[in-house]
C-alpha positions as CSV (number, residue, x, y, z in Angstrom):
1,M,87.0,120.2,75.7
2,K,87.5,116.5,76.4
3,E,87.2,114.5,73.2
4,W,84.7,111.7,73.2
5,T,86.1,108.1,73.0
6,D,85.1,105.6,70.2
7,E,83.4,103.6,72.9
8,Q,81.3,106.6,74.1
9,I,80.2,107.4,70.5
10,L,79.2,103.8,70.0
11,N,77.3,103.8,73.3
12,Y,75.6,107.0,72.3
13,Y,74.3,105.5,69.1
14,L,73.2,102.4,71.0
15,G,71.5,104.5,73.5
16,I,69.4,106.4,70.9
17,E,68.5,103.2,69.2
18,H,67.0,101.9,72.4
19,S,65.6,105.2,73.8
20,D,62.6,107.3,72.7
21,Y,64.4,110.5,74.2
22,P,65.5,112.1,70.8
23,W,62.0,111.5,69.3
24,V,60.2,112.7,72.5
25,F,62.3,115.9,72.3
26,W,61.8,116.4,68.7
27,E,58.0,115.9,68.9
28,A,57.9,118.5,71.7
29,M,60.0,121.0,69.6
30,R,58.4,120.5,66.2
31,P,55.1,122.5,66.9
32,H,57.3,125.5,67.8
33,L,59.0,125.6,64.4
34,G,56.1,127.3,62.7
35,G,56.6,126.3,59.0
36,C,60.4,126.2,59.0
37,A,62.0,123.7,56.6
38,S,65.5,123.9,58.1
39,L,67.4,124.3,61.4
40,I,70.8,124.5,63.0
41,D,71.8,122.0,65.6
42,I,74.5,123.9,67.5
43,G,76.7,121.6,69.6
44,S,75.2,118.6,67.8
45,G,77.7,116.0,69.1
46,P,77.1,112.8,67.3
47,G,73.8,114.2,66.2
48,A,70.7,112.6,67.8
49,F,68.5,115.6,67.2
50,A,70.0,116.4,63.8
51,L,69.2,112.8,62.8
52,A,65.7,113.0,64.1
53,A,65.0,116.4,62.2
54,A,66.5,115.0,59.0
55,R,64.4,111.9,59.3
56,D,61.4,114.2,59.6
57,G,62.4,116.0,56.3
58,F,64.1,119.0,57.6
59,H,67.3,120.4,56.2
60,V,69.8,120.4,59.0
61,Q,73.1,122.1,59.7
62,A,74.8,120.2,62.4
63,V,77.6,122.3,64.1
64,D,80.2,120.9,66.5
65,I,83.6,121.7,67.7
66,S,84.6,117.9,67.6
67,K,85.6,116.7,64.1
68,K,85.5,113.2,65.7
69,N,81.7,113.6,66.6
70,L,81.1,115.1,63.1
71,D,82.9,112.1,61.5
72,A,80.8,109.7,63.5
73,L,77.6,111.6,62.5
74,H,78.7,111.5,58.8
75,G,79.1,107.7,59.1
76,K,75.5,107.5,60.6
77,I,74.2,109.8,57.9
78,K,75.5,107.5,55.2
79,E,74.3,104.4,57.0
80,L,70.7,105.8,57.2
81,G,70.9,107.2,53.6
82,L,70.0,110.7,54.8
83,K,70.7,113.7,52.4
84,K,69.5,116.7,54.2
85,I,72.3,117.2,56.8
86,K,75.3,119.6,56.3
87,L,78.1,119.2,58.7
88,I,80.0,122.2,59.9
89,Y,83.2,122.0,61.9
């Protein structure tokens, strides 16, 4: 696995700020969750979908093989004041 660079992670977050893709995907998925209150985002990367789900009130476990991606996601969680995301390395 090739580790993401700091620049790639920054561009990822800039991209999801200016794109509706994470929300479009999340809105398409939500009707299929049938009353669930939690989910696991396996291979979360820096966490676009984990962030969308947590903003929508779900308890999320974000799992990734990259500590760097999870560290970036941890920073974004703190920045956004989200409480319902657990990171698993």
